[in-house]
C-alpha positions as CSV (number, residue, x, y, z in Angstrom):
1,M,131.4,-34.7,-78.9
2,T,131.9,-32.1,-76.1
3,D,134.8,-32.7,-73.9
4,P,133.4,-32.8,-70.3
5,N,136.8,-31.7,-68.9
6,A,137.1,-28.7,-71.2
7,R,137.0,-25.3,-69.4
8,P,134.2,-23.0,-70.5
9,T,135.3,-20.1,-72.8
10,R,135.1,-16.8,-70.9
11,K,133.5,-14.0,-72.8
12,P,135.8,-11.0,-73.0
13,F,134.6,-7.8,-71.4
14,D,133.3,-5.3,-73.9
15,H,134.6,-1.8,-72.9
16,H,132.8,0.2,-75.7
17,V,129.0,0.3,-75.6
18,H,126.8,3.3,-76.0
19,A,123.3,4.1,-74.7
20,V,120.8,7.0,-74.8
21,L,123.1,9.6,-73.2
22,S,125.5,9.4,-76.1
23,G,123.0,11.3,-78.2
24,D,123.3,8.9,-81.2
25,S,121.6,5.9,-79.5
26,T,118.1,5.2,-78.3
27,V,119.0,2.3,-76.0
28,P,118.1,3.0,-72.4
29,L,120.7,2.5,-69.7
30,E,118.4,0.0,-68.1
31,E,118.6,-2.2,-71.2
32,R,122.3,-2.0,-71.2
33,A,122.3,-3.2,-67.5
34,R,120.2,-6.2,-68.6
35,T,122.5,-7.2,-71.4
36,A,125.6,-6.7,-69.3
37,R,124.1,-9.3,-66.9
38,G,122.8,-11.6,-69.5
39,E,124.2,-11.5,-73.1
40,R,127.9,-10.7,-72.3
41,P,129.9,-8.7,-69.8
42,H,130.2,-5.0,-70.8
43,G,130.4,-1.5,-69.5
44,I,128.8,1.7,-70.7
45,S,130.9,4.4,-72.4
46,E,128.8,7.3,-73.4
47,H,130.2,10.0,-75.7
48,Y,131.7,13.0,-74.0
49,P,130.8,15.6,-74.8
50,S,127.3,14.8,-76.1
51,T,123.9,16.4,-76.3
52,H,123.3,15.1,-72.8
53,L,126.7,15.3,-71.2
54,H,128.1,18.8,-71.4
55,D,130.2,19.1,-68.2
56,D,131.5,17.4,-65.1
57,D,128.2,17.8,-63.3
58,D,126.3,16.0,-66.1
59,V,129.0,13.2,-66.1
60,L,128.7,12.7,-62.3
61,R,124.9,12.3,-62.5
62,Y,125.4,9.8,-65.3
63,I,128.0,7.9,-63.3
64,D,125.7,7.7,-60.3
65,R,122.7,6.6,-62.4
66,A,124.7,3.9,-64.3
67,K,126.4,2.5,-61.1
68,R,123.0,2.2,-59.4
69,L,122.1,-0.1,-62.3
70,G,125.2,-2.2,-61.7
71,L,127.1,-1.1,-64.8
72,A,130.9,-0.5,-65.1
73,V,131.0,3.2,-66.1
74,A,133.2,4.9,-68.6
75,L,133.1,7.7,-71.2
76,E,134.2,7.7,-74.8
77,Y,136.3,10.9,-74.4
78,D,136.5,12.9,-77.7
79,V,140.3,13.5,-77.8
80,G,141.1,17.0,-78.9
81,V,137.5,18.2,-78.4
82,A,136.3,17.3,-74.9
83,P,137.1,19.6,-72.0
84,P,139.4,18.1,-69.4
85,L,137.6,16.4,-66.6
86,R,138.1,17.3,-63.0
87,P,140.4,14.8,-61.3
88,S,137.7,13.8,-58.9
89,T,135.3,13.2,-61.9
90,R,137.9,11.1,-63.6
91,D,138.5,9.1,-60.4
92,A,134.8,8.3,-60.3
93,L,134.9,6.5,-63.6
94,D,135.8,2.8,-63.7
95,Y,137.8,3.4,-66.9
96,L,138.1,5.9,-69.7
97,V,137.9,5.2,-73.4
98,G,139.5,7.8,-75.6
99,G,139.0,8.2,-79.3
100,V,140.0,10.7,-82.0
101,H,137.1,11.6,-84.3
102,Q,138.5,14.6,-86.1
103,V,141.8,16.5,-86.3
104,R,142.8,20.0,-87.3
105,V,145.4,20.4,-90.1
106,A,146.6,23.9,-91.0
107,G,143.5,25.4,-89.4
108,R,141.1,23.1,-91.2
109,E,139.0,20.5,-89.5
110,I,139.3,17.0,-91.0
111,S,136.4,14.9,-89.9
112,Y,136.2,11.1,-89.7
113,D,132.5,11.0,-90.6
114,A,132.7,10.4,-94.3
115,A,135.3,7.6,-93.8
116,G,133.1,6.0,-91.1
117,D,130.0,6.1,-93.3
118,F,132.0,4.4,-96.2
119,I,133.5,1.7,-93.9
120,K,130.1,0.9,-92.5
121,R,128.7,0.7,-96.0
122,R,126.2,3.4,-95.4
123,V,127.4,5.0,-98.7
124,A,128.8,3.5,-101.9
125,V,131.4,6.1,-102.6
126,Y,134.0,7.6,-100.2
127,A,133.2,11.3,-100.3
128,D,136.6,12.6,-99.2
129,A,138.7,10.3,-101.5
130,Q,139.4,13.1,-104.0
131,V,140.4,15.5,-101.3
132,F,143.4,13.2,-100.4
133,A,144.1,12.4,-104.1
134,R,144.4,16.1,-104.9
135,D,146.8,16.8,-102.0
136,P,149.4,14.1,-101.3
137,S,150.6,16.0,-98.2
138,L,147.3,15.8,-96.5
139,G,147.5,12.2,-95.4
140,P,150.8,12.5,-93.6
141,A,149.6,15.7,-92.0
142,V,146.5,14.0,-90.7
143,L,148.5,11.1,-89.3
144,E,150.9,13.5,-87.5
145,A,148.0,15.4,-86.1
146,I,146.5,12.2,-84.7
147,L,149.7,11.4,-82.8
148,I,150.0,15.0,-81.5
149,A,146.4,14.9,-80.2
150,L,146.9,11.6,-78.5
151,A,150.2,12.5,-77.0
152,T,148.6,15.5,-75.4
153,S,145.6,13.5,-74.1
154,V,146.7,10.1,-72.9
155,E,148.7,11.3,-70.0
156,R,146.6,14.3,-69.0
157,D,143.3,12.5,-69.2
158,R,144.5,9.1,-68.0
159,I,143.0,7.2,-71.0
160,D,142.7,3.4,-70.4
161,V,141.6,2.3,-73.8
162,L,142.3,3.8,-77.2
163,A,139.1,3.5,-79.3
164,H,139.2,2.4,-83.0
165,P,143.0,3.0,-83.1
166,T,143.4,3.0,-86.9
167,L,140.2,4.6,-87.8
168,S,140.8,7.9,-89.7
169,P,140.0,9.4,-93.0
170,L,142.8,7.3,-94.5
171,A,141.2,4.1,-93.4
172,A,138.7,4.4,-96.2
173,L,141.4,4.7,-98.9
174,G,142.3,1.0,-99.1
175,D,145.0,-1.3,-97.8
176,P,145.9,-0.1,-94.3
177,E,149.5,-1.3,-94.7
178,A,149.8,1.1,-97.6
179,T,148.0,4.1,-96.0
180,Y,149.5,3.7,-92.6
181,P,153.3,3.7,-92.8
182,R,155.0,1.2,-90.6
183,E,156.9,4.0,-88.8
184,W,153.6,5.7,-87.9
185,Q,152.1,2.5,-86.7
186,E,155.1,1.8,-84.4
187,R,154.9,5.4,-83.0
188,L,151.2,4.9,-82.1
189,I,152.0,1.5,-80.5
190,E,154.9,2.9,-78.6
191,L,152.7,5.8,-77.3
192,C,150.1,3.3,-76.0
193,V,152.8,1.0,-74.4
194,R,154.5,4.0,-72.7
195,Y,151.3,5.2,-71.0
196,G,149.7,1.8,-70.4
197,V,146.8,2.4,-72.9
198,A,145.1,-0.7,-74.2
199,I,144.6,-0.9,-77.9
200,E,140.9,-1.5,-78.7
201,L,139.8,-4.2,-81.1
202,N,136.9,-2.4,-82.5
203,E,134.0,-4.5,-83.9
204,S,132.0,-1.7,-85.5
205,Y,134.8,-0.4,-87.8
206,R,136.7,-3.7,-87.9
207,V,140.0,-2.1,-86.9
208,P,142.9,-2.5,-86.3
209,H,144.0,-4.9,-89.0
210,H,145.9,-8.1,-88.4
211,A,149.4,-6.9,-89.2
212,F,149.0,-3.9,-86.8
213,V,147.8,-6.2,-84.1
214,E,150.8,-8.5,-84.6
215,R,153.1,-5.5,-84.6
216,A,151.5,-4.2,-81.4
217,K,151.8,-7.6,-79.7
218,I,155.5,-7.7,-80.5
219,G,155.8,-4.2,-79.2
220,G,154.4,-5.1,-75.8
221,A,151.0,-3.6,-76.1
222,R,147.9,-4.6,-74.2
223,F,144.5,-4.9,-75.9
224,A,140.8,-4.4,-75.1
225,V,137.6,-5.5,-76.7
226,G,135.2,-2.7,-77.8
227,S,132.2,-3.4,-79.9
228,D,131.2,0.3,-80.3
229,S,127.6,-0.8,-80.2
230,H,125.0,1.9,-80.5
231,A,121.9,-0.3,-80.9
232,A,121.7,-4.0,-80.2
233,L,125.1,-5.5,-79.0
234,L,127.1,-6.2,-82.1
235,P,128.2,-9.9,-82.5
236,L,132.0,-10.0,-82.2
237,E,132.4,-11.5,-85.7
238,Y,135.6,-9.7,-86.4
239,T,137.0,-9.4,-83.0
240,L,136.9,-13.0,-81.7
241,P,138.6,-14.5,-84.7
242,L,141.2,-11.8,-84.5
243,I,141.9,-12.6,-80.9
244,Q,142.1,-16.3,-81.7
245,T,144.4,-16.0,-84.8
246,T,146.8,-13.6,-83.0
247,G,146.8,-15.3,-79.6
248,L,145.7,-12.2,-77.8
249,G,143.7,-13.9,-75.0
250,P,146.4,-13.4,-72.3
251,L,146.9,-9.8,-73.3
252,L,143.4,-8.6,-73.0
253,R,142.6,-5.8,-70.6
254,D,139.5,-6.8,-68.6
255,Q,137.1,-5.1,-66.3
256,V,136.0,-6.6,-63.0
257,A,132.3,-7.6,-63.5
258,S,131.3,-5.5,-60.5
259,G,132.8,-2.4,-62.1
260,S,134.8,-1.8,-58.9
261,S,138.2,-1.7,-60.5
262,A,140.2,-2.2,-63.7
263,T,142.5,-5.1,-64.1
264,S,144.7,-6.7,-66.7
265,S,144.1,-10.4,-67.0
């Protein structure tokens, strides 16, 4: 029986949703505006750069269009790849999601694509597994490169939310507590805490894992929901239970529904 005095459960704001301007989605901005009003509160965070967003002028046109539709407007800024935004362009965004999608190690680009395909079960075999098996030094080098890229970007670019924080080529190798040394996890958490960056709970890749979240909570981190939806809004089947079991509700970064400002609540 429903308790008539029970307070309604507030749906967390979804900071990480893509649409057609990301280049890998066909969902119109108008449809995202509809779901933000109806299905659950969310913003729009198109990839930058993308096939449609090359520079500040493109970004400003996108911001204007999305705000006219009533959306809270962000970018998923490709850390280590995207050109710096002009301060005035950055100020026009409601918030900024930053994500690492590849790193350079000894002059070689290490992409996250194969790991992402395996994690999402698009393929049965992780194509890069043998690369890491043959070179035991590669994994630690990738992890160090991630921290260097983030340290450069979080302050300069004023990132608000770190997208898929423990997604990397190592995420497809097995137990994250084995592939991500505790010391590395703590350095990543400390970086986010120092610069006030919320750690995203990413539905699409189902990261970070429970132990990382508990560690980050103890370390004083804030958190943010990010479904990373490219088609229909993903149900928060991983994220909501994670929030509940770790007691993250009071630590979630939220976005004012009007998109006028960012708040922690």
